[in-house]
C-alpha positions as CSV (number, residue, x, y, z in Angstrom):
1,X,0.0,0.0,0.0
2,X,1.2,3.4,-0.8
3,X,1.4,5.9,2.0
4,X,-1.6,8.3,2.2
5,X,-0.9,12.0,2.3
6,X,-1.9,13.7,5.6
7,X,-5.1,15.7,5.1
8,X,-5.2,19.4,5.8
9,X,-8.2,19.9,8.0
10,X,-8.0,23.7,8.1
11,X,-7.9,24.1,4.3
12,X,-10.3,21.4,3.1
13,X,-13.8,22.3,2.0
14,X,-16.7,21.8,4.3
15,X,-20.3,21.4,3.5
16,X,-23.0,23.8,4.6
17,X,-23.8,21.9,7.7
18,X,-20.1,21.9,8.8
19,X,-19.9,25.7,8.2
20,X,-22.9,26.2,10.4
21,X,-21.3,24.2,13.2
22,X,-18.0,26.1,13.0
23,X,-18.8,29.0,15.4
24,X,-20.0,26.4,17.9
25,X,-16.6,24.8,17.8
26,X,-15.0,28.1,18.7
27,X,-17.3,28.7,21.6
28,X,-17.1,25.2,23.1
29,X,-13.5,24.8,24.0
30,X,-13.8,21.3,25.6
31,X,-15.7,19.9,22.6
32,X,-13.2,21.4,20.2
33,X,-10.3,20.0,22.1
34,X,-11.9,16.5,22.1
35,X,-12.6,16.7,18.4
36,X,-9.2,18.0,17.6
37,X,-7.6,15.1,19.6
38,X,-9.7,12.5,17.8
39,X,-8.9,14.0,14.4
40,X,-5.2,14.1,15.2
41,X,-5.3,10.4,16.2
42,X,-7.1,9.5,13.0
43,X,-4.8,11.3,10.7
44,X,-1.3,10.8,12.0
45,X,-1.2,13.7,14.6
46,X,-1.2,16.6,12.0
47,X,-3.8,18.6,13.9
48,X,-2.9,20.2,17.2
49,X,-5.2,20.9,20.1
50,X,-6.3,24.4,21.2
51,X,-4.4,24.0,24.4
52,X,-1.2,23.4,22.4
53,X,-1.8,26.5,20.2
54,X,-2.5,28.7,23.2
55,X,0.4,27.5,25.2
56,X,2.9,29.2,23.0
57,X,1.0,32.5,23.0
58,X,0.8,32.6,26.8
59,X,4.5,31.8,27.0
60,X,5.3,34.8,24.7
61,X,3.1,37.2,26.8
62,X,4.8,36.5,30.1
63,X,6.2,39.7,31.6
64,X,8.7,40.5,34.2
65,X,8.3,42.9,37.2
66,X,9.3,45.9,35.0
67,X,6.8,45.0,32.3
68,X,4.0,44.5,34.8
69,X,4.8,48.0,36.2
70,X,4.6,49.5,32.7
71,X,1.3,47.8,32.0
72,X,-0.1,49.0,35.3
73,X,1.0,52.6,34.5
74,X,-0.4,52.4,31.0
75,X,-3.7,51.2,32.5
76,X,-3.8,54.1,35.0
77,X,-3.1,56.6,32.2
78,X,-5.8,55.1,30.1
79,X,-8.3,55.2,33.0
80,X,-7.4,58.8,33.8
81,X,-7.7,60.0,30.2
82,X,-11.2,58.4,29.9
83,X,-12.5,59.4,33.3
84,X,-15.6,61.4,32.9
85,X,-15.0,64.1,35.4
86,X,-17.9,66.2,34.3
87,X,-20.3,63.5,35.7
88,X,-18.2,62.5,38.6
89,X,-20.3,62.6,41.8
90,X,-18.2,62.6,45.0
91,X,-19.8,59.7,47.0
92,X,-19.1,58.2,50.4
93,X,-20.9,55.3,52.1
94,X,-24.5,56.1,52.9
95,X,-27.2,58.4,51.5
96,X,-25.7,61.7,52.5
97,X,-22.6,61.0,50.4
98,X,-24.7,60.3,47.3
99,X,-25.9,63.9,47.5
100,X,-22.5,65.5,47.6
101,X,-21.8,67.0,44.1
102,X,-19.1,69.6,43.2
103,X,-21.4,71.5,40.8
104,X,-24.0,72.0,43.6
105,X,-21.3,73.3,45.9
106,X,-20.0,75.9,43.5
107,X,-23.5,77.0,42.7
108,X,-24.4,77.4,46.4
109,X,-24.7,81.0,47.6
110,X,-24.3,80.6,51.3
111,X,-22.1,81.4,54.3
112,X,-18.4,80.5,54.2
113,X,-18.7,78.0,57.1
114,X,-20.9,75.7,55.0
115,X,-18.3,75.9,52.2
116,X,-15.6,74.9,54.6
117,X,-17.6,71.9,55.7
118,X,-18.4,70.9,52.1
119,X,-14.7,71.3,51.2
120,X,-13.7,69.0,54.0
121,X,-16.3,66.4,52.8
122,X,-15.0,66.9,49.2
123,X,-11.5,66.2,50.4
124,X,-12.5,63.1,52.2
125,X,-14.6,61.8,49.2
126,X,-11.8,62.6,46.8
127,X,-9.2,60.8,49.0
128,X,-11.4,57.7,49.0
129,X,-12.0,57.9,45.3
130,X,-8.2,58.3,44.6
131,X,-7.5,55.2,46.8
132,X,-10.0,53.2,44.8
133,X,-8.4,54.4,41.4
134,X,-4.9,54.0,42.6
135,X,-3.9,57.6,41.8
136,X,-2.5,60.3,44.1
137,X,-5.3,62.3,45.8
138,X,-3.7,65.7,44.7
139,X,-3.8,64.7,41.1
140,X,-7.5,63.7,41.3
141,X,-8.4,66.9,43.1
142,X,-6.6,68.9,40.5
143,X,-8.6,67.2,37.8
144,X,-11.9,67.8,39.5
145,X,-11.2,71.5,40.1
146,X,-10.0,71.9,36.5
147,X,-13.2,70.2,35.3
148,X,-15.3,72.5,37.4
149,X,-13.4,75.6,36.1
150,X,-14.1,74.5,32.5
151,X,-17.8,73.9,33.3
152,X,-18.1,77.4,34.7
153,X,-16.4,78.9,31.6
154,X,-18.7,77.1,29.3
155,X,-21.9,77.8,31.3
156,X,-22.6,81.2,29.6
157,X,-24.8,81.2,26.5
158,X,-22.8,84.0,24.8
159,X,-21.0,82.6,21.8
160,X,-17.2,82.9,21.5
161,X,-14.9,84.7,21.1
162,X,-14.9,86.4,24.5
163,X,-12.5,86.7,27.4
164,X,-14.5,88.2,30.2
165,X,-16.8,86.4,32.7
166,X,-20.4,87.2,33.5
167,X,-21.3,88.2,37.1
168,X,-22.9,84.7,37.6
169,X,-19.7,83.0,36.4
170,X,-17.6,85.2,38.7
171,X,-19.8,84.1,41.7
172,X,-19.4,80.4,40.8
173,X,-15.7,80.7,40.3
174,X,-15.4,82.4,43.7
175,X,-16.9,79.3,45.4
176,X,-14.8,77.0,43.3
177,X,-11.6,78.9,44.3
178,X,-12.5,78.6,48.0
179,X,-12.7,74.8,47.5
180,X,-9.4,74.8,45.7
181,X,-7.7,76.8,48.4
182,X,-9.0,74.5,51.1
183,X,-7.8,71.5,49.2
184,X,-4.4,73.1,48.8
185,X,-4.3,73.8,52.5
186,X,-4.8,70.0,53.0
187,X,-1.9,69.3,50.6
188,X,-4.4,67.7,48.2
189,X,-3.9,70.0,45.2
190,X,-1.2,69.6,42.5
191,X,-0.6,72.9,40.7
192,X,1.3,71.2,37.9
193,X,-1.4,68.6,37.3
194,X,-4.0,71.3,37.4
195,X,-2.2,73.4,34.8
196,X,-1.8,70.4,32.5
197,X,-5.5,69.6,32.7
198,X,-6.3,73.2,31.8
199,X,-4.1,73.1,28.7
200,X,-6.0,70.1,27.5
201,X,-9.1,72.3,27.1
202,X,-7.4,75.7,26.5
203,X,-9.9,76.7,23.8
204,X,-12.7,76.6,26.5
205,X,-10.8,78.7,29.0
206,X,-11.7,82.4,29.4
207,X,-8.8,84.7,30.0
208,X,-10.4,86.3,33.0
209,X,-10.7,82.9,34.7
210,X,-7.0,82.4,34.1
211,X,-6.3,85.9,35.5
212,X,-8.4,85.2,38.6
213,X,-6.4,82.1,39.2
214,X,-3.4,84.4,39.4
215,X,-5.1,86.9,41.6
216,X,-6.4,84.3,44.0
217,X,-2.9,82.8,44.2
218,X,-4.1,79.4,43.1
219,X,-1.8,79.2,40.0
220,X,0.3,82.2,38.8
221,X,0.3,83.3,35.2
222,X,4.0,82.5,34.9
223,X,3.5,79.0,36.4
224,X,0.6,78.3,34.0
225,X,2.6,79.4,30.9
226,X,5.6,77.4,32.0
227,X,3.6,74.2,32.3
228,X,2.9,74.1,28.6
229,X,5.5,72.2,26.5
230,X,4.7,73.9,23.2
231,X,5.9,77.5,23.2
232,X,4.3,78.3,19.8
233,X,0.9,77.2,21.1
234,X,1.2,79.3,24.2
235,X,2.2,82.4,22.2
236,X,-0.7,81.9,19.7
237,X,-3.3,81.4,22.5
238,X,-2.2,84.3,24.7
239,X,-1.8,86.7,21.7
240,X,-5.3,85.9,20.4
241,X,-6.9,86.4,23.8
242,X,-5.0,89.6,24.5
243,X,-6.2,91.1,21.2
244,X,-9.8,90.2,22.2
245,X,-9.1,91.8,25.7
246,X,-8.0,95.0,24.0
247,X,-11.1,95.2,22.0
248,X,-13.3,94.7,25.0
249,X,-11.3,97.1,27.2
250,X,-12.1,100.0,24.8
251,X,-15.7,98.9,24.3
252,X,-18.3,100.7,26.5
253,X,-19.2,98.1,29.2
254,X,-19.5,97.8,32.9
255,X,-16.5,95.6,33.3
256,X,-13.9,97.9,31.6
257,X,-12.1,98.4,34.8
258,X,-11.6,94.6,35.2
259,X,-10.3,94.4,31.6
260,X,-7.8,97.2,32.3
261,X,-6.6,95.5,35.4
262,X,-6.2,92.2,33.5
263,X,-4.2,93.9,30.7
264,X,-1.9,95.6,33.2
265,X,-1.1,92.4,35.1
266,X,-0.4,90.5,31.9
267,X,1.8,93.2,30.4
268,X,3.7,93.6,33.7
269,X,4.3,89.9,33.8
270,X,5.4,89.7,30.2
271,X,7.7,92.7,30.4
272,X,9.3,91.6,33.7
273,X,9.9,88.0,32.4
274,X,11.0,89.1,28.9
275,X,13.3,92.1,29.6
276,X,14.6,91.6,33.1
277,X,18.3,90.7,33.1
278,X,18.4,89.0,36.5
279,X,15.2,87.0,36.0
280,X,13.8,84.9,38.8
281,X,14.9,81.3,38.3
282,X,12.5,79.6,40.6
283,X,10.2,78.5,37.8
284,X,9.7,75.0,36.7
285,X,11.4,75.4,33.3
286,X,14.5,77.1,31.9
287,X,14.1,80.9,32.4
288,X,15.3,81.5,28.9
289,X,12.3,79.6,27.6
290,X,9.9,81.8,29.5
291,X,11.7,84.9,28.3
292,X,11.4,83.9,24.7
293,X,7.7,83.2,25.1
294,X,7.1,86.6,26.8
295,X,9.1,88.5,24.1
296,X,7.3,86.6,21.3
297,X,3.8,87.5,22.7
298,X,4.8,91.2,23.0
299,X,6.3,91.2,19.5
300,X,3.2,89.6,18.0
301,X,0.9,92.1,19.6
302,X,2.9,95.0,18.3
303,X,3.2,93.5,14.8
304,X,-0.6,93.0,14.7
305,X,-1.2,96.6,15.6
306,X,1.3,97.9,13.0
307,X,-0.3,95.7,10.3
308,X,-3.7,97.1,11.2
309,X,-2.4,100.7,10.9
310,X,-0.9,99.9,7.5
311,X,-4.2,98.4,6.3
312,X,-5.9,101.7,7.1
313,X,-8.3,101.1,9.9
314,X,-11.3,103.3,10.5
315,X,-11.6,105.3,13.7
316,X,-14.2,103.7,16.0
317,X,-13.8,100.2,14.5
318,X,-13.0,97.2,16.7
319,X,-9.5,97.0,15.2
320,X,-8.9,100.7,15.9
321,X,-10.0,100.2,19.5
322,X,-7.7,97.2,19.9
323,X,-4.7,99.2,18.5
324,X,-5.4,102.2,20.7
325,X,-5.7,100.0,23.8
326,X,-2.5,98.2,23.1
327,X,-0.5,101.4,22.4
328,X,-1.8,102.6,25.8
329,X,0.3,99.9,27.6
330,X,3.3,102.0,26.8
331,X,2.3,104.6,29.3
332,X,4.9,104.9,32.0
333,X,2.5,104.6,35.0
334,X,1.6,101.0,34.0
335,X,5.0,99.7,35.1
336,X,5.2,101.2,38.6
337,X,5.0,97.8,40.3
338,X,7.9,96.4,38.4
339,X,10.9,96.2,40.6
340,X,13.5,96.8,38.0
341,X,13.1,100.2,36.3
342,X,15.4,99.0,33.5
343,X,12.9,96.4,32.3
344,X,10.4,99.0,30.8
345,X,13.3,100.9,29.2
346,X,14.6,97.7,27.5
347,X,11.1,96.9,26.4
348,X,10.6,100.4,24.9
349,X,14.0,100.2,23.1
350,X,13.0,96.7,21.7
351,X,9.7,98.1,20.7
352,X,11.3,101.0,18.8
353,X,13.6,98.6,17.0
354,X,10.6,96.5,16.0
355,X,8.8,99.5,14.7
356,X,11.7,100.7,12.6
357,X,12.3,97.2,11.1
358,X,8.7,96.1,10.7
359,X,8.3,94.6,7.1
360,X,11.1,96.5,5.3
361,X,9.7,96.3,1.8
362,X,10.4,99.8,0.6
363,X,13.7,100.6,-1.2
364,X,15.7,103.8,-0.8
365,X,14.4,105.0,-4.1
366,X,10.8,104.6,-2.8
367,X,11.8,106.7,0.3
368,X,13.2,109.5,-1.9
369,X,10.0,109.7,-3.9
370,X,7.5,109.2,-1.1
371,X,8.9,110.8,2.0
372,X,6.7,113.9,1.6
373,X,3.7,111.6,2.4
374,X,5.3,110.7,5.8
375,X,5.5,114.0,7.5
376,X,4.2,114.5,11.0
377,X,0.8,115.9,9.9
378,X,0.2,112.8,7.7
379,X,1.4,110.2,10.1
380,X,-1.5,108.2,11.7
381,X,-2.3,109.8,15.1
382,X,-2.0,106.4,16.8
383,X,1.5,105.8,15.5
384,X,2.7,109.4,16.3
385,X,1.2,108.9,19.8
386,X,3.2,105.7,20.2
387,X,6.4,107.5,19.2
388,X,5.7,110.2,21.9
389,X,5.2,107.6,24.6
390,X,8.5,106.0,23.7
391,X,10.2,109.4,23.7
392,X,9.1,109.9,27.3
393,X,11.2,107.0,28.6
394,X,14.2,107.4,26.3
395,X,16.4,110.5,26.3
396,X,16.9,112.4,23.0
397,X,20.5,111.2,22.7
398,X,19.4,107.6,23.2
399,X,16.7,108.0,20.6
400,X,19.1,109.3,18.0
401,X,21.7,106.6,18.9
402,X,19.0,104.0,18.7
403,X,17.9,105.2,15.3
404,X,21.4,105.2,13.9
405,X,22.1,101.7,15.3
406,X,19.0,100.3,13.7
407,X,19.8,101.9,10.4
408,X,23.4,100.7,10.4
409,X,22.7,97.1,11.4
410,X,19.3,96.1,10.0
411,X,16.9,96.5,7.0
412,X,14.4,99.2,8.0
413,X,11.0,100.3,7.1
414,X,11.7,103.7,5.7
415,X,8.1,105.0,6.3
416,X,8.4,104.3,10.0
417,X,12.0,105.6,10.2
418,X,11.2,109.0,8.6
419,X,7.8,109.4,10.3
420,X,9.7,108.8,13.6
421,X,12.2,111.6,12.6
422,X,9.3,114.0,11.9
423,X,7.8,113.2,15.3
424,X,11.2,113.6,16.9
425,X,11.7,117.1,15.3
426,X,8.2,118.3,16.3
427,X,8.0,116.9,19.8
428,X,11.4,117.5,21.3
429,X,12.6,121.0,21.9
430,X,16.3,120.3,21.2
431,X,15.6,118.1,18.2
432,X,17.0,120.5,15.7
433,X,20.4,120.5,17.3
434,X,20.4,116.7,17.7
435,X,19.3,116.1,14.1
436,X,21.8,118.6,12.7
437,X,24.6,116.9,14.7
438,X,23.5,113.5,13.5
439,X,23.4,114.6,9.9
440,X,26.8,116.2,10.2
441,X,28.3,113.0,11.6
442,X,26.7,111.0,8.7
443,X,28.1,113.4,6.1
444,X,31.6,113.3,7.7
445,X,31.6,109.5,7.6
446,X,30.2,109.5,4.1
447,X,32.9,111.7,2.6
448,X,35.7,110.2,4.5
449,X,35.0,106.6,3.3
450,X,32.7,107.3,0.3
451,X,30.0,105.5,2.1
452,X,26.8,105.8,0.0
453,X,24.5,104.5,2.8
454,X,25.5,107.3,5.1
455,X,25.1,109.8,2.4
456,X,21.6,108.7,1.5
457,X,20.6,108.6,5.2
458,X,21.9,112.1,5.8
459,X,19.9,113.6,2.9
460,X,16.7,111.7,3.8
461,X,16.9,112.8,7.5
462,X,17.7,116.4,6.5
463,X,14.8,116.5,4.0
464,X,12.4,114.9,6.4
465,X,13.2,117.4,9.2
466,X,12.9,120.3,6.7
467,X,9.4,119.1,5.8
468,X,8.2,120.2,9.3
469,X,8.8,123.9,8.6
470,X,11.4,126.5,9.5
471,X,10.2,126.6,13.1
472,X,11.5,123.0,13.6
473,X,14.3,122.8,11.1
474,X,15.8,125.0,8.3
475,X,14.3,124.7,4.9
476,X,16.0,122.3,2.5
477,X,17.3,125.1,0.4
478,X,18.8,126.8,3.4
479,X,20.3,123.5,4.7
480,X,21.7,122.6,1.3
481,X,23.3,126.0,0.7
482,X,24.7,126.1,4.2
483,X,26.2,122.6,3.9
484,X,27.6,122.8,0.4
485,X,27.6,126.4,-0.5
486,X,30.9,127.4,0.9
487,X,34.6,126.3,0.7
488,X,34.3,124.8,4.2
489,X,31.7,122.3,3.1
490,X,32.2,118.5,3.4
491,X,32.9,118.3,-0.4
492,X,35.7,120.9,-0.4
493,X,38.5,118.7,0.9
494,X,39.5,117.0,-2.4
495,X,38.5,116.2,-5.9
496,X,37.5,112.7,-4.7
497,X,34.9,114.3,-2.4
498,X,33.6,116.4,-5.2
499,X,33.2,113.5,-7.6
500,X,31.5,111.5,-4.8
501,X,29.0,114.3,-4.2
502,X,28.0,114.9,-7.8
503,X,27.9,111.2,-8.5
504,X,25.4,110.8,-5.7
505,X,23.3,113.8,-6.8
506,X,23.3,112.5,-10.4
507,X,22.1,109.1,-9.3
508,X,19.2,110.7,-7.4
509,X,18.0,112.7,-10.5
510,X,15.5,110.0,-11.8
511,X,13.8,109.8,-8.5
512,X,14.0,113.5,-7.3
513,X,11.0,115.7,-6.9
514,X,11.2,118.9,-9.2
515,X,11.5,121.1,-6.1
516,X,14.8,119.4,-5.0
517,X,16.2,119.7,-8.5
518,X,15.4,123.4,-8.6
519,X,17.1,123.9,-5.2
520,X,20.3,122.1,-6.5
521,X,20.3,124.3,-9.6
522,X,19.5,127.6,-8.0
523,X,21.7,127.0,-4.9
524,X,24.5,124.9,-6.3
525,X,27.5,123.6,-4.4
526,X,30.5,125.8,-4.4
527,X,33.0,124.3,-6.8
528,X,36.6,125.4,-7.7
529,X,36.9,126.8,-11.2
530,X,39.1,123.9,-12.3
531,X,36.3,121.4,-11.4
532,X,33.5,123.5,-12.9
533,X,32.7,120.8,-15.4
534,X,31.4,118.5,-12.6
535,X,28.8,121.1,-11.7
536,X,28.0,121.9,-15.3
537,X,27.3,118.3,-16.2
538,X,25.0,117.9,-13.2
539,X,23.1,121.1,-13.9
540,X,22.6,120.0,-17.5
541,X,21.3,116.6,-16.3
542,X,18.9,118.2,-13.8
543,X,17.6,120.7,-16.4
544,X,16.9,117.8,-18.8
545,X,14.9,116.0,-16.1
546,X,12.9,119.2,-15.4
547,X,12.3,119.6,-19.1
548,X,11.0,116.0,-19.2
549,X,8.7,116.8,-16.4
550,X,7.7,120.1,-18.1
551,X,8.8,122.2,-15.1
552,X,10.7,125.4,-15.5
553,X,13.7,126.1,-13.2
554,X,12.2,129.6,-12.5
555,X,8.9,128.0,-11.4
556,X,10.1,127.6,-7.8
557,X,8.9,130.3,-5.5
558,X,10.8,132.2,-2.9
559,X,9.1,130.2,-0.1
560,X,9.0,126.7,-1.4
561,X,6.7,124.2,0.3
562,X,8.3,120.8,-0.3
563,X,5.8,119.0,1.8
564,X,2.9,120.0,-0.4
565,X,1.0,117.3,-2.3
566,X,1.6,118.8,-5.7
567,X,5.1,119.1,-7.1
568,X,4.8,122.5,-8.8
569,X,2.3,125.3,-9.1
570,X,1.7,127.9,-11.8
571,X,4.3,130.8,-11.6
572,X,1.6,133.4,-11.2
573,X,-0.1,131.6,-8.3
574,X,3.3,130.9,-6.7
575,X,4.3,134.6,-7.1
576,X,1.1,135.7,-5.5
577,X,1.7,133.4,-2.5
578,X,5.3,134.7,-2.3
579,X,4.1,138.3,-2.1
580,X,1.6,137.5,0.7
581,X,4.3,135.7,2.7
582,X,6.8,138.5,2.1
583,X,4.3,141.0,3.3
584,X,3.7,139.0,6.5
585,X,7.4,138.8,7.2
586,X,7.8,142.5,6.6
587,X,4.9,143.2,9.0
588,X,6.8,141.4,11.8
589,X,10.3,142.6,11.1
590,X,9.9,145.9,9.4
591,X,12.7,144.9,7.0
592,X,12.8,143.5,3.5
593,X,12.7,139.7,3.7
594,X,16.1,138.0,3.0
595,X,14.4,135.7,0.4
596,X,13.3,138.7,-1.6
597,X,16.7,140.3,-1.5
598,X,18.4,137.0,-2.6
599,X,15.9,136.6,-5.4
600,X,16.6,140.1,-6.7
601,X,20.2,139.1,-7.2
602,X,20.4,135.3,-7.8
603,X,16.9,134.8,-9.3
604,X,16.4,138.0,-11.2
605,X,14.4,136.4,-14.0
606,X,11.7,135.2,-11.5
607,X,11.9,138.3,-9.5
608,X,11.3,140.7,-12.4
609,X,8.9,138.5,-14.4
610,X,6.7,137.1,-11.6
611,X,7.3,138.6,-8.2
612,X,7.3,142.3,-8.9
613,X,4.3,142.2,-11.3
614,X,2.4,140.3,-8.5
615,X,3.5,142.9,-5.9
616,X,2.8,145.9,-8.2
617,X,-0.7,145.1,-9.1
618,X,-2.5,148.4,-9.8
619,X,-5.0,149.3,-7.0
620,X,-6.4,152.3,-5.2
621,X,-3.6,153.4,-2.9
622,X,-4.7,154.0,0.7
623,X,-4.4,157.5,2.1
624,X,-2.2,156.0,4.9
625,X,0.2,153.4,3.4
626,X,-0.5,149.8,4.3
627,X,2.0,146.9,4.6
628,X,2.0,146.3,0.8
629,X,2.7,149.9,0.1
630,X,5.4,150.0,2.8
631,X,7.2,147.0,1.3
632,X,7.0,148.5,-2.1
633,X,8.4,151.8,-0.9
634,X,11.3,150.0,0.9
635,X,12.2,148.0,-2.3
636,X,12.1,151.2,-4.3
637,X,14.4,153.0,-1.9
638,X,16.8,150.0,-2.0
639,X,16.9,150.2,-5.8
640,X,15.2,146.8,-6.2
641,X,12.4,148.1,-8.4
642,X,13.3,149.5,-11.8
643,X,12.3,153.2,-12.0
644,X,10.3,152.7,-15.2
645,X,8.3,149.8,-13.7
646,X,7.6,151.8,-10.5
647,X,6.5,154.9,-12.5
648,X,4.1,152.7,-14.6
649,X,2.7,151.2,-11.4
650,X,2.0,154.6,-9.8
651,X,0.4,155.9,-13.0
652,X,-1.8,152.8,-13.2
653,X,-2.8,153.2,-9.5
654,X,-3.8,156.8,-10.2
655,X,-5.9,155.7,-13.2
656,X,-7.7,153.1,-11.0
657,X,-8.3,155.8,-8.4
658,X,-9.9,158.1,-10.9
659,X,-12.3,155.3,-12.0
660,X,-13.3,154.5,-8.4
661,X,-17.0,154.9,-7.9
662,X,-18.0,157.8,-5.6
663,X,-19.6,156.9,-2.3
664,X,-17.4,153.9,-1.7
665,X,-16.2,154.1,1.8
666,X,-12.6,153.9,2.7
667,X,-11.7,151.5,5.5
668,X,-11.6,153.0,8.9
669,X,-8.5,153.2,10.9
670,X,-9.9,150.9,13.6
671,X,-10.2,148.0,11.1
672,X,-6.5,147.5,10.7
673,X,-4.6,145.0,12.8
674,X,-1.8,146.3,15.1
675,X,0.9,144.8,12.9
676,X,-0.5,146.7,9.9
677,X,-0.7,149.9,11.9
678,X,2.9,149.6,12.9
679,X,4.0,149.1,9.2
680,X,1.8,152.1,8.2
681,X,3.5,154.2,10.8
682,X,6.9,153.2,9.4
683,X,5.7,154.2,5.9
684,X,4.4,157.6,7.2
685,X,8.0,158.4,8.3
686,X,9.2,158.0,4.7
687,X,9.4,161.0,2.4
688,X,6.4,161.3,0.1
689,X,6.8,160.6,-3.6
690,X,4.9,162.1,-6.5
691,X,2.5,159.8,-8.2
692,X,4.3,160.1,-11.5
693,X,3.9,162.4,-14.5
694,X,0.4,163.8,-14.8
């Protein structure tokens, strides 16, 4: 007989009846073992019993003492993570214990003695519950208190986002905090475990609840922030809620004082932790980690405010209120409780650097073309107000040094830099001297080392300061002439310096406003005769640029307004404005304005063609000379009016007087201003002139 092959019981096909019996085989272990043994006996022992199959698996799962401990810890973690603390009723043996519920205790509005009694019962119940679960009582108590805190925060029907509590929520939290303090007094409260439980549900937390934990000395703000492992998550959460807090602080509500107190405490904590050199190292983590988190939150808040300003927020909007509120934290009185007075100063310096370097997308060419739009009058009031708050803490010398350091070491936002210069010039009394010294140092360094960056910065700063008017800084024409119009100028040391200057001015021509080109042409740098070609080439280039812009060199008035929106005005309109300003100066000084005398010599074409015709407009001459007549007479006596032109003017005035309708009243003496009366008195002391040939 041939040997038969051993059948494969697990792979052979079974009939329908066998398939129906198969689950029963699995359920009945003893019958399955008996059938497997019989089958194995009948087929040469190829089938093994279930006991044999399970024996190897049990052998592989056998654990040592360390493995058993790990399994036990894993089971406890699994139990703790799935424990439904929201429905946990603190029970003890007997019916009274079954009525003890944490939610009822924090809702109870009764005397403190009952709360103390309930807290002791809670402590006893939690201790028994912790013993049954095999977890520390302090950990379980912390979980229960955290659960109660979250339940209170979620109790209000007002939808998110919000950061403030309702009066009812504050009352419930007060009861909960008394329970937590009682548990802590019994050494049954783990602050670290409590913080970790709160971070699990951080999106349900209200910022005021977190702040009240700090005020009630349950968990400090620093301790709560340090307990989170993810610094980016902490920064994002706190920055978001602080922005919401700023919006609600400025909103008209009955809890605005609470919001302001919250903001002050948060800012003081962040500033002290982020900018205090000798930081307290008693925290649970590396002090450097906490410092980085604090600085990151403050930086994100300022960046958000600057971006909102750049986007053009409307006054009264929620974004405008949030920015205004956050800029208010830079008031000096907010930091009175900080031990180190150097911390706010470092914070303000860091803030100024962040403003100057925020999103440096503009190039120098953009700054040259657009800086007139960044004067003090056109700077957003919120930003100029922030500058002024920073100026209070920092001295003028520190401000200028800080500006120069930021410009030399980092890419800057030119709009913020120049608007800061304008605010500096307007708000500080000694700013003109400081800025002038700063510009002089920049020019000295530029010509000594042919440093183009210093040269550009000097011109931008001088022009920006000049935009604020002669009361704050000399006009650009006066500054340019005083700086380069003499042999003692920075450019007079060598040919190399001259070449550097005219190369710089030539590179600026494609981006220059027509007014600056006119200043360079009409008030050119003093150049030795042997280097005259350098000036000639630049003037030709500048005139070509003005011709392309269809602007005449003589189109610039005596009192240029480089901060005006338009680049140029019509010569007649400009001449009329120059006459009015010259009359005003004459009223105050009693002398011919220097700009008029200079124009009569260096700008004779404009003076004869536009200024004098605007001044000598025929009119009815008053019986007692007014300011215009007095200025005209002074110019005639100084030989600044051609005799023929003056004679024609007097004759035209006589003709206008003859055609004057009868009955038209002359202005009474009492209608003139005191300044005009003084100028008329001066004119009355002059010898009378005939009105010309009759």
